[in-house]
BAZAKOL-742557 format. One line per field, with one value per residue (C-alpha): residue number from 1; residue in one letter; x, y, z. Coordinates in nm, 3 decimals. Example, Ala and Ser with C-alpha at 12.3 -4.5 7.8 and 13.67 -1.06 7.14 Angstrom:
2
pos	c(1 | 2)
code	c(a | s)
u	c(1.230 | 1.367)
v	c(-0.450 | -0.106)
w	c(0.780 | 0.714)
***
This chain:
234
pos	c(1 | 2 | 3 | 4 | 5 | 6 | 7 | 8 | 9 | 10 | 11 | 12 | 13 | 14 | 15 | 16 | 17 | 18 | 19 | 20 | 21 | 22 | 23 | 24 | 25 | 26 | 27 | 28 | 29 | 30 | 31 | 32 | 33 | 34 | 35 | 36 | 37 | 38 | 39 | 40 | 41 | 42 | 43 | 44 | 45 | 46 | 47 | 48 | 49 | 50 | 51 | 52 | 53 | 54 | 55 | 56 | 57 | 58 | 59 | 60 | 61 | 62 | 63 | 64 | 65 | 66 | 67 | 68 | 69 | 70 | 71 | 72 | 73 | 74 | 75 | 76 | 77 | 78 | 79 | 80 | 81 | 82 | 83 | 84 | 85 | 86 | 87 | 88 | 89 | 90 | 91 | 92 | 93 | 94 | 95 | 96 | 97 | 98 | 99 | 100 | 101 | 102 | 103 | 104 | 105 | 106 | 107 | 108 | 109 | 110 | 111 | 112 | 113 | 114 | 115 | 116 | 117 | 118 | 119 | 120 | 121 | 122 | 123 | 124 | 125 | 126 | 127 | 128 | 129 | 130 | 131 | 132 | 133 | 134 | 135 | 136 | 137 | 138 | 139 | 140 | 141 | 142 | 143 | 144 | 145 | 146 | 147 | 148 | 149 | 150 | 151 | 152 | 153 | 154 | 155 | 156 | 157 | 158 | 159 | 160 | 161 | 162 | 163 | 164 | 165 | 166 | 167 | 168 | 169 | 170 | 171 | 172 | 173 | 174 | 175 | 176 | 177 | 178 | 179 | 180 | 181 | 182 | 183 | 184 | 185 | 186 | 187 | 188 | 189 | 190 | 191 | 192 | 193 | 194 | 195 | 196 | 197 | 198 | 199 | 200 | 201 | 202 | 203 | 204 | 205 | 206 | 207 | 208 | 209 | 210 | 211 | 212 | 213 | 214 | 215 | 216 | 217 | 218 | 219 | 220 | 221 | 222 | 223 | 224 | 225 | 226 | 227 | 228 | 229 | 230 | 231 | 232 | 233 | 234)
code	c(m | a | l | s | p | d | v | l | e | s | a | k | r | l | d | p | s | a | i | a | q | l | f | a | a | h | f | i | p | v | h | r | i | a | f | g | l | a | g | r | s | d | h | g | r | n | i | a | d | f | v | f | k | k | s | l | d | v | i | p | r | w | d | p | v | a | e | p | e | h | w | f | h | r | y | t | i | q | l | a | r | h | y | a | i | a | r | p | a | i | k | n | d | l | l | v | t | t | a | r | e | p | d | l | a | y | i | a | f | i | t | a | l | r | h | l | s | d | q | q | q | e | a | f | l | l | h | f | g | e | r | f | n | i | r | d | v | a | r | a | m | d | c | s | t | t | a | a | t | t | h | l | a | a | a | e | a | q | m | r | l | v | s | g | e | n | f | d | a | l | a | a | r | f | a | e | t | y | t | r | l | a | p | d | a | s | v | v | v | p | n | i | n | k | l | l | r | r | h | v | w | p | r | r | i | l | r | f | a | l | r | l | l | l | l | t | l | l | a | a | i | v | c | a | g | w | w | i | y | h | h | v | q | f)
u	c(0.000 | 0.144 | 0.128 | 0.174 | 0.494 | 0.338 | 0.263 | 0.609 | 0.769 | 0.562 | 0.654 | 1.028 | 0.941 | 0.792 | 0.446 | 0.228 | -0.055 | 0.168 | 0.381 | 0.028 | -0.045 | 0.282 | 0.260 | -0.106 | -0.011 | 0.262 | 0.134 | -0.034 | 0.200 | 0.530 | 0.352 | 0.247 | 0.600 | 0.735 | 0.485 | 0.518 | 0.900 | 0.926 | 0.651 | 0.570 | 0.385 | 0.627 | 0.912 | 0.713 | 0.576 | 0.940 | 1.039 | 0.778 | 0.800 | 1.167 | 1.111 | 0.863 | 1.088 | 1.398 | 1.202 | 1.189 | 1.568 | 1.569 | 1.257 | 1.398 | 1.654 | 1.394 | 1.343 | 0.978 | 0.935 | 1.080 | 0.876 | 0.911 | 0.735 | 1.057 | 1.234 | 0.952 | 0.983 | 1.373 | 1.412 | 1.143 | 1.310 | 1.668 | 1.544 | 1.358 | 1.698 | 1.836 | 1.529 | 1.501 | 1.708 | 1.440 | 1.143 | 0.909 | 0.840 | 0.615 | 0.310 | 0.348 | 0.425 | 0.175 | 0.128 | 0.005 | -0.181 | -0.336 | -0.469 | -0.822 | -0.825 | -0.446 | -0.422 | -0.118 | -0.060 | -0.064 | 0.161 | 0.391 | 0.402 | 0.471 | 0.751 | 0.888 | 0.870 | 1.060 | 1.359 | 1.405 | 1.701 | 1.590 | 1.628 | 1.414 | 1.157 | 1.160 | 1.109 | 0.818 | 0.652 | 0.653 | 0.553 | 0.265 | 0.180 | 0.227 | 0.177 | 0.466 | 0.615 | 0.969 | 1.112 | 0.929 | 1.056 | 1.393 | 1.373 | 1.232 | 1.524 | 1.762 | 1.915 | 1.889 | 1.607 | 1.821 | 1.904 | 1.551 | 1.446 | 1.684 | 1.556 | 1.218 | 1.241 | 1.473 | 1.181 | 0.888 | 1.068 | 1.135 | 0.760 | 0.635 | 0.852 | 0.699 | 0.354 | 0.336 | -0.001 | -0.141 | 0.109 | -0.164 | -0.426 | -0.166 | -0.005 | -0.331 | -0.406 | -0.072 | -0.170 | -0.492 | -0.342 | -0.062 | -0.299 | -0.488 | -0.167 | -0.220 | -0.341 | -0.708 | -0.804 | -0.948 | -0.626 | -0.417 | -0.518 | -0.453 | -0.135 | -0.011 | -0.093 | 0.093 | 0.403 | 0.350 | 0.332 | 0.630 | 0.871 | 0.757 | 0.620 | 0.978 | 1.134 | 0.944 | 0.980 | 1.346 | 1.371 | 1.180 | 1.387 | 1.709 | 1.554 | 1.458 | 1.808 | 1.976 | 1.753 | 1.844 | 2.220 | 2.161 | 1.968 | 2.232 | 2.526 | 2.329 | 2.279 | 2.618 | 2.755 | 2.495 | 2.631 | 3.000 | 2.951 | 2.800 | 2.999 | 3.357 | 3.593 | 3.786)
v	c(-0.022 | 0.318 | 0.616 | 0.996 | 1.167 | 1.375 | 1.095 | 0.954 | 1.312 | 1.317 | 0.959 | 1.056 | 1.334 | 0.999 | 1.165 | 0.898 | 0.932 | 0.915 | 0.590 | 0.428 | 0.473 | 0.334 | 0.034 | -0.020 | -0.055 | -0.314 | -0.490 | -0.785 | -0.873 | -0.835 | -1.088 | -1.309 | -1.341 | -1.374 | -1.647 | -1.820 | -1.830 | -1.926 | -2.202 | -2.107 | -1.818 | -1.730 | -1.685 | -1.504 | -1.269 | -1.201 | -1.123 | -0.911 | -0.708 | -0.651 | -0.538 | -0.260 | -0.160 | -0.156 | 0.061 | 0.357 | 0.379 | 0.377 | 0.582 | 0.934 | 0.838 | 0.739 | 0.910 | 1.020 | 0.931 | 0.580 | 0.256 | 0.168 | -0.166 | -0.292 | -0.220 | -0.413 | -0.724 | -0.744 | -0.687 | -0.927 | -1.193 | -1.088 | -1.181 | -1.473 | -1.655 | -1.653 | -1.823 | -2.105 | -2.341 | -2.346 | -2.438 | -2.681 | -3.060 | -3.050 | -3.158 | -2.848 | -2.632 | -2.335 | -2.418 | -2.762 | -2.658 | -2.370 | -2.580 | -2.676 | -3.048 | -3.136 | -3.474 | -3.689 | -3.518 | -3.170 | -3.261 | -3.422 | -3.082 | -2.884 | -3.137 | -3.091 | -2.699 | -2.696 | -2.926 | -2.650 | -2.429 | -2.098 | -1.884 | -2.112 | -2.148 | -1.757 | -1.718 | -2.009 | -1.842 | -1.467 | -1.598 | -1.833 | -1.705 | -1.324 | -1.325 | -1.106 | -1.079 | -1.192 | -0.814 | -0.786 | -1.118 | -0.994 | -0.682 | -0.868 | -1.104 | -0.853 | -1.018 | -0.971 | -1.075 | -1.350 | -1.492 | -1.495 | -1.637 | -1.929 | -1.980 | -1.969 | -2.209 | -2.444 | -2.429 | -2.476 | -2.778 | -2.977 | -2.912 | -3.019 | -3.324 | -3.426 | -3.333 | -3.421 | -3.364 | -3.227 | -2.918 | -2.652 | -2.775 | -2.824 | -2.481 | -2.336 | -2.495 | -2.371 | -2.032 | -2.028 | -2.153 | -1.901 | -1.628 | -1.700 | -1.684 | -1.291 | -1.172 | -1.085 | -0.756 | -0.687 | -0.684 | -0.492 | -0.143 | -0.252 | -0.412 | -0.094 | 0.107 | -0.126 | -0.068 | 0.290 | 0.298 | 0.088 | 0.220 | 0.554 | 0.758 | 0.676 | 0.814 | 1.111 | 1.185 | 1.135 | 1.394 | 1.613 | 1.585 | 1.646 | 1.936 | 2.085 | 2.016 | 2.201 | 2.498 | 2.488 | 2.482 | 2.762 | 2.976 | 2.906 | 3.017 | 3.321 | 3.407 | 3.340 | 3.551 | 3.858 | 3.830 | 3.825 | 4.146 | 4.350 | 4.238 | 4.153 | 4.422 | 4.394)
w	c(0.006 | -0.108 | 0.151 | 0.055 | 0.066 | 0.325 | 0.539 | 0.515 | 0.586 | 0.913 | 0.997 | 0.974 | 1.249 | 1.474 | 1.469 | 1.592 | 1.347 | 1.055 | 1.229 | 1.278 | 0.901 | 0.807 | 1.049 | 0.932 | 0.584 | 0.654 | 0.943 | 0.794 | 0.512 | 0.769 | 1.007 | 0.736 | 0.593 | 0.917 | 1.000 | 0.673 | 0.699 | 1.067 | 1.078 | 1.430 | 1.607 | 1.878 | 1.648 | 1.369 | 1.620 | 1.751 | 1.378 | 1.336 | 1.646 | 1.589 | 1.232 | 1.335 | 1.609 | 1.378 | 1.120 | 1.343 | 1.328 | 0.966 | 0.881 | 0.941 | 0.653 | 0.408 | 0.084 | 0.096 | -0.245 | -0.220 | -0.163 | 0.228 | 0.158 | -0.012 | 0.303 | 0.553 | 0.329 | 0.282 | 0.662 | 0.746 | 0.529 | 0.666 | 1.009 | 0.916 | 0.810 | 1.148 | 1.287 | 0.990 | 1.201 | 1.451 | 1.239 | 1.410 | 1.304 | 1.015 | 1.224 | 1.439 | 1.105 | 1.080 | 0.710 | 0.830 | 1.161 | 0.994 | 0.699 | 0.647 | 0.662 | 0.571 | 0.408 | 0.346 | 0.013 | 0.133 | 0.440 | 0.190 | -0.020 | 0.295 | 0.388 | 0.054 | 0.091 | 0.404 | 0.272 | -0.012 | 0.033 | 0.264 | -0.081 | -0.270 | 0.027 | 0.030 | -0.351 | -0.365 | -0.056 | -0.198 | -0.550 | -0.463 | -0.116 | -0.147 | -0.532 | -0.595 | -0.957 | -0.996 | -0.962 | -0.638 | -0.531 | -0.612 | -0.417 | -0.097 | -0.099 | -0.169 | -0.496 | -0.858 | -1.087 | -1.235 | -0.895 | -0.787 | -1.105 | -1.061 | -0.707 | -0.791 | -1.081 | -0.875 | -0.610 | -0.851 | -1.027 | -0.703 | -0.586 | -0.910 | -0.896 | -0.570 | -0.635 | -1.007 | -1.160 | -0.829 | -0.810 | -0.890 | -0.660 | -0.360 | -0.489 | -0.439 | -0.097 | 0.008 | -0.095 | 0.080 | 0.407 | 0.384 | 0.347 | 0.674 | 0.849 | 0.866 | 1.199 | 1.206 | 1.119 | 1.472 | 1.639 | 1.409 | 1.564 | 1.923 | 1.818 | 1.633 | 1.958 | 2.174 | 1.928 | 1.951 | 2.339 | 2.370 | 2.095 | 1.949 | 2.250 | 2.453 | 2.160 | 2.132 | 2.518 | 2.481 | 2.189 | 2.382 | 2.681 | 2.483 | 2.316 | 2.642 | 2.781 | 2.476 | 2.529 | 2.901 | 2.824 | 2.578 | 2.806 | 3.068 | 2.823 | 2.743 | 3.101 | 3.182 | 2.884 | 3.019 | 3.359 | 3.269 | 3.004 | 3.286 | 3.590 | 3.454 | 3.383 | 3.052)
***
């Protein structure tokens, strides 16, 4: 979701309303990608929380005409790579536990997916789950379109080898399950408000305190200069 340059400029100043709009635009896809790659809710939530916290460090340096969603996608994937080694057993994987009536064919499909390399999993998930085109897949994975195409082709070839003529149906079931990994819309606003309280308001208070301290020091310097000018003989 593209936000106006005015909103992004306000977000750079840590305006809570603008930050809330920015977070709302990316809350669901960030969580969906994090949960999909991690395979478990606790790690997915940790990834997503850290992404939004980290974004506050880089927002002031963003070009307002750039596309922040690429940063959110890319950083989510970079963090998820650190959690890849801790994915759960297939029977506990979110792509299985969230599926509607997962049968043996579907479980075998997800098992094959989890046995792909991390980059092949990312390319498959972004293309078939998020419905990204290859250019956006490359941006999210922080690689060239040639590399992204190679990863996606290798992933799809392996998945087709496992599923045969059932590939399209199983890929559709995967996509439907993946879509439901996103948090319910009813929790988006409360969670964003929580992020604002935890990470934005303390930064704003710190900024205010530093500015107040700076003004106090400047006032003290001016007063000292005035006193010296009127009381010290040169």
